[in-house]
C-alpha positions in Angstrom: 0.0 0.3 0.1 0.9 3.3 -0.5 0.5 6.4 1.7 0.2 4.4 4.6 -2.4 5.9 7.3 -1.1 7.3 10.6 -2.4 5.9 13.7 -2.2 7.6 16.9 -3.6 6.3 20.1 -2.7 8.0 23.8 -4.6 6.5 26.6 -5.0 5.3 30.3 -8.1 2.6 31.0 -8.2 1.1 34.7 -10.4 -1.9 35.7 -10.2 -3.3 38.8 -7.4 -5.3 39.1 -5.5 -4.1 35.4 -4.7 -0.6 34.2 -3.4 0.1 30.9 -1.4 3.3 29.5 -0.2 3.3 26.5 0.9 5.6 24.1 2.1 5.1 20.1 2.3 7.0 16.6 3.2 5.1 13.7 2.5 4.6 10.0 0.7 1.2 9.7 2.3 -1.2 8.2 0.6 -4.1 6.0 0.3 -6.2 8.6 1.4 -4.9 12.2 1.9 -7.6 15.1 0.3 -6.5 18.7 2.3 -9.3 20.6 2.5 -10.0 24.0 1.2 -12.7 27.4 -2.0 -13.1 27.7 -3.3 -10.1 30.2 -1.0 -7.6 28.3 -2.9 -5.7 27.4 -3.3 -6.7 23.6 -7.2 -6.9 23.3 -7.7 -3.7 25.4 -5.9 -1.8 22.6 -8.0 -3.1 20.1 -11.3 -2.3 22.1 -9.9 1.3 22.3 -9.2 1.5 18.7 -12.5 0.1 17.9 -14.5 2.4 20.0 -15.5 -0.4 22.2 -13.8 0.6 25.5 -15.6 4.2 26.5 -13.9 4.5 29.6 -10.9 5.1 28.2 -9.3 8.1 28.5 -7.0 9.7 26.1 -6.6 10.3 22.3 -7.0 8.1 19.2 -6.5 10.0 15.7 -6.3 7.9 12.3 -5.3 9.1 8.8 -6.0 12.7 10.3 -9.5 11.9 11.7 -10.3 12.2 15.3 -11.5 9.1 16.8 -11.3 10.2 20.7 -10.0 13.2 22.4 -9.2 14.1 25.6 -10.9 17.0 27.9 -12.1 19.5 27.2 -14.0 18.2 24.3 -14.0 14.9 25.2 -15.0 13.6 21.3 -16.0 10.1 21.3 -17.1 8.7 17.6 -19.4 5.8 17.9 -17.5 2.1 17.1 -20.1 2.3 13.8 -19.0 5.4 12.6 -15.0 4.6 12.5 -14.9 1.9 9.9 -13.2 -0.4 11.6 -13.5 -4.0 10.8 -13.3 -6.5 14.2 -12.8 -10.4 14.2 -13.1 -11.8 17.7 -11.6 -15.2 18.9 -14.5 -16.7 18.2 -16.3 -15.9 14.8 -19.4 -14.3 16.2 -21.4 -15.3 13.0 -24.8 -15.2 13.3 -26.5 -18.9 14.1 -30.0 -18.2 12.6 -28.1 -17.2 9.2 -26.4 -19.0 6.5 -22.9 -18.2 5.4 -24.5 -16.1 2.3 -26.8 -14.7 4.7 -23.8 -13.4 7.2 -22.5 -11.9 4.0 -25.3 -10.3 2.7 -25.9 -8.5 5.8 -22.6 -7.2 6.1 -22.5 -5.9 2.5 -26.2 -4.2 3.0 -25.1 -2.0 6.5 -22.4 -0.6 4.6 -23.0 0.3 1.4 -22.8 4.1 1.7 -19.1 3.2 2.4 -16.4 2.8 0.0 -16.0 -0.8 -1.5 -13.0 -2.8 -1.0 -14.3 -5.5 -3.2 -17.6 -6.7 -4.2 -19.3 -9.9 -2.4 -18.4 -12.3 -5.6 -14.6 -11.5 -5.0 -14.7 -11.8 -1.4 -15.9 -15.2 -2.1 -14.1 -16.3 -4.3 -10.7 -15.1 -2.4 -12.0 -16.8 0.6 -13.4 -19.8 -1.3 -16.5 -19.5 0.6 -18.7 -20.9 -2.4 -18.8 -24.4 -1.1 -20.0 -23.1 2.6 -22.9 -20.4 1.3 -25.6 -22.7 2.3 -24.0 -23.8 5.5 -24.8 -22.3 9.3 -22.2 -21.5 11.5 -22.8 -24.8 13.5 -21.9 -27.1 10.4 -18.7 -24.8 9.9 -15.4 -26.1 11.2 -13.3 -23.4 13.3 -11.1 -22.6 10.5 -14.3 -22.4 8.2 -16.3 -19.9 10.5 -13.1 -17.5 11.3 -13.2 -17.4 6.9 -16.6 -16.2 6.8 -15.7 -14.0 9.8 -13.2 -12.1 8.2 -14.6 -12.1 4.9 -17.8 -10.6 6.7 -15.6 -7.9 7.9 -14.1 -6.4 5.0 -17.8 -6.6 3.2 -18.4 -4.0 5.9 -15.9 -2.0 4.2 -13.1 -1.1 6.5 -10.1 1.1 6.5 -8.4 -0.6 9.4 -9.2 -4.7 10.2 -8.6 -5.5 13.8 -7.8 -9.5 14.3 -7.8 -10.3 18.0 -6.7 -14.1 18.0 -8.4 -15.1 15.4 -6.3 -18.6 15.5 -6.0 -19.0 19.2 -8.6 -21.7 18.9 -7.8 -23.9 16.1 -5.6 -26.6 15.9 -2.1 -26.6 14.1 -3.3 -27.9 10.3 -6.3 -25.3 10.6 -4.4 -22.4 11.4 -1.9 -23.2 8.3 -4.8 -23.5 6.1 -6.1 -19.7 7.5 -2.2 -18.0 7.5 -2.4 -17.1 3.7 -5.5 -15.8 3.7 -4.1 -13.3 6.6 -1.0 -13.0 4.8 -2.9 -11.7 1.6 -5.1 -9.0 2.8 -3.3 -6.0 2.6 -2.3 -6.9 -1.0 -5.9 -8.1 -2.2 -7.8 -5.5 -0.2 -6.0 -2.7 0.5 -6.4 -2.3 4.0 -4.0 -2.4 7.0 -4.1 -4.8 9.7 -3.1 -5.1 13.2 -3.1 -8.6 14.0 -3.2 -9.1 17.9 -1.7 -12.5 18.5 1.1 -14.3 21.8 2.2 -16.9 18.8 6.0 -15.7 18.0 5.6 -18.3 14.9 2.4 -16.2 13.6 4.1 -12.6 14.1 6.7 -14.0 12.0 4.8 -15.4 9.2 2.5 -13.0 8.9 3.2 -9.0 10.0 5.7 -6.5 8.7 6.1 -4.2 12.1 5.3 -5.7 15.6 4.4 -3.9 18.8 5.5 -5.8 22.6 3.2 -5.2 25.2 3.8 -6.3 28.8 1.4 -5.7 31.6 -0.4 -3.0 30.0 2.8 -1.0 28.7 4.2 -0.7 25.4 7.7 -2.2 26.1 9.1 -2.1 22.5 8.0 -1.6 18.8 9.5 -1.7 15.3 10.1 -4.1 12.1 9.8 -8.0 13.2 12.9 -8.9 12.6 14.9 -6.4 14.6 12.6 -6.8 17.7 13.0 -10.4 17.6 16.7 -10.3 17.7 16.7 -8.1 20.9 18.4 -9.8 23.9 16.1 -7.7 26.8 12.9 -8.8 25.9 13.0 -12.1 27.1 10.2 -11.9 29.5 7.8 -10.3 27.3 8.6 -12.5 24.1 9.3 -16.0 26.0 12.8 -18.0 26.5 11.1 -20.8 24.8 10.3 -19.5 21.3 12.6 -17.0 21.4 15.0 -16.5 18.0 14.9 -14.5 14.8 13.4 -13.9 11.0 15.7 -13.8 8.4 15.2 -13.5 4.7 16.9 -15.8 2.1 16.4 -16.5 -1.8 16.2 -20.1 -3.0 18.7 -21.0 -5.4 17.9 -24.6 -6.1 16.4 -27.9 -4.8 17.6 -31.7 -4.6 14.7 -33.2 -5.0 16.2 -37.1 -4.5 17.0 -35.9 -0.6 14.0 -33.6 -0.8 16.5 -30.4 0.3 16.3 -26.9 -0.6 19.7 -24.6 -0.8 18.9 -21.0 -0.1 21.3 -17.8 -0.3 21.4 -16.0 2.7 23.4 -13.2 2.4 25.8 -15.1 0.7 25.8 -18.0 2.6 24.3 -21.0 1.4 22.2 -22.8 3.5 20.0 -26.2 3.1 16.7 -26.5 4.9 13.7 -29.1 4.0 12.3 -29.4 0.7 9.6 -25.9 -0.3 7.9 -25.5 -3.3 9.4 -22.0 -4.5 10.7 -20.9 -7.8 14.8 -20.0 -7.8 15.1 -16.5 -6.7 12.1 -16.2 -5.1 12.6 -14.3 -1.6 11.5 -16.5 1.8 11.6 -15.9 5.6 13.7 -18.0 7.9 11.9 -18.6 11.3 15.2 -19.8 13.9 14.9 -20.6 17.3 17.8 -19.8 19.5 17.3 -23.1 21.1 17.9 -24.5 17.8 21.5 -22.9 17.5 24.6 -24.3 18.3 27.9 -22.5 18.8 31.8 -23.9 18.1 35.0 -21.6 18.2 36.3 -23.7 15.6 34.8 -25.2 12.4 33.4 -28.6 13.0 34.0 -31.4 11.1 32.4 -34.7 10.5 28.9 -33.5 11.9 25.1 -34.6 11.0 24.3 -30.5 10.8 24.1 -29.4 7.1 24.7 -25.6 8.0 27.8 -24.2 9.3 27.9 -20.0 9.3 30.4 -18.0 10.3 29.9 -15.2 12.3 30.7 -12.9 14.8 29.2 -12.6 18.8 27.5 -9.1 18.8 26.4 -9.8 22.2 25.9 -12.1 25.5 23.3 -11.3 27.9 23.8 -14.1 30.9 20.8 -14.8 33.2 22.2 -15.1 36.2 18.9 -16.6 38.1 19.2 -19.4 35.7 21.3 -21.8 33.7 21.3 -19.8 30.5 22.5 -17.4 28.4 21.4 -15.6 25.3 24.1 -14.6 22.7 23.6 -12.3 19.6 25.5 -13.3 16.5 26.5 -11.3 13.2 26.1 -13.6 10.3 26.0 -12.7 6.5 22.7 -12.9 6.4 21.6 -10.7 9.4 22.0 -11.6 13.2 20.3 -14.5 14.9 20.2 -15.7 18.7 21.7 -18.6 20.3 20.8 -20.4 23.7 24.0 -21.5 25.4 24.7 -22.3 29.2 26.5 -20.1 31.5 28.9 -22.6 31.6 29.4 -22.9 28.2 30.3 -19.2 27.6 32.6 -19.7 30.4 34.2 -22.9 29.2 34.7 -21.2 25.7 35.6 -17.9 27.0 33.2 -16.1 24.5 32.8 -12.5 24.8 31.6 -9.6 21.8 34.1 -9.9 19.1 34.8 -13.7 19.6 34.5 -15.2 16.4 32.4 -18.5 16.0 30.7 -21.1 14.1 27.2 -21.3 14.2 25.5 -24.9 14.0 22.0 -25.0 12.6 20.1 -28.5 12.0 18.2 -28.5 8.6 15.2 -30.4 10.1 15.2 -27.5 12.7 13.5 -25.3 10.0 10.3 -27.5 9.4 7.5 -25.2 9.4 9.7 -22.0 9.8 9.9 -21.1 6.1 7.4 -18.8 4.4 7.3 -16.4 1.9 8.6 -13.4 1.6 6.5 -10.2 1.0 
């Protein structure tokens, strides 16, 4: 999208056992992830943006329009006048209507707004034709969410808010629906704010991310740079901590079902992916899947050995572990080591190391770059 709209929010909201105080200004990316653990304030932000939290005190503007202002005038634009699409964790389809009826209802209520796409196009792009005569209780969870997103688009929003739409789905159903979400900005020209606590979903979908913790913003920026930060462990989670890298497809070895990628000039082998040579892809590499050596090892099963230099080490005195940040030709990667390993290998910023990465550790962590 060109001319990306500016979103500003500065608000405070107090509940009995929770307080959120957040301020942020951003040019909306195609997909911006709002990331954090349960209770961090993610849904609160969406509700404030959508106009569903009239108790929130502060300012909300979108693309130059004031949706909510502070004292003394206390302007407050109601939800229906904000042209915001909202998809909840549960699809919230009308149970008495079939899929066609749910879609028609949304389209009829928004005909006075600029259309993002017509009904037939939305049905085609979400593969809904076989579902049109079914009631919501006859749909799978993934099908319900596809219908819910399509219905939100037919309401002609200028901003689409997705509140953990995959949280109730199993892994195969998530894999089915993620490509539909990834294509939303390109196909419909609408920016998306996507709430999740899944690092994998952030890596697959988002261009930018905002990290929340206990009702406060603790970080924001491009996904790759933000996930590489070692100081965000409590907010991003240590088990799934890692980085996102971009590489290009070089060639395929179909006998052994491997694909060779070019990662900043260094070759890396991954399980076979169906992409054309030259295509850009994203790699999701977890810190726990990287091993470091100070000498180039030989005769190993690990297919990928990348020379790099340690940039930063963050030791966790209260645990066994240390997080390391390593510069390699294709960017920055993270490795989780024990603190004893750091001491035994005399690791420090500037140390030359060799990062060992098993090809199999990248299964499911490769997606098309947008």
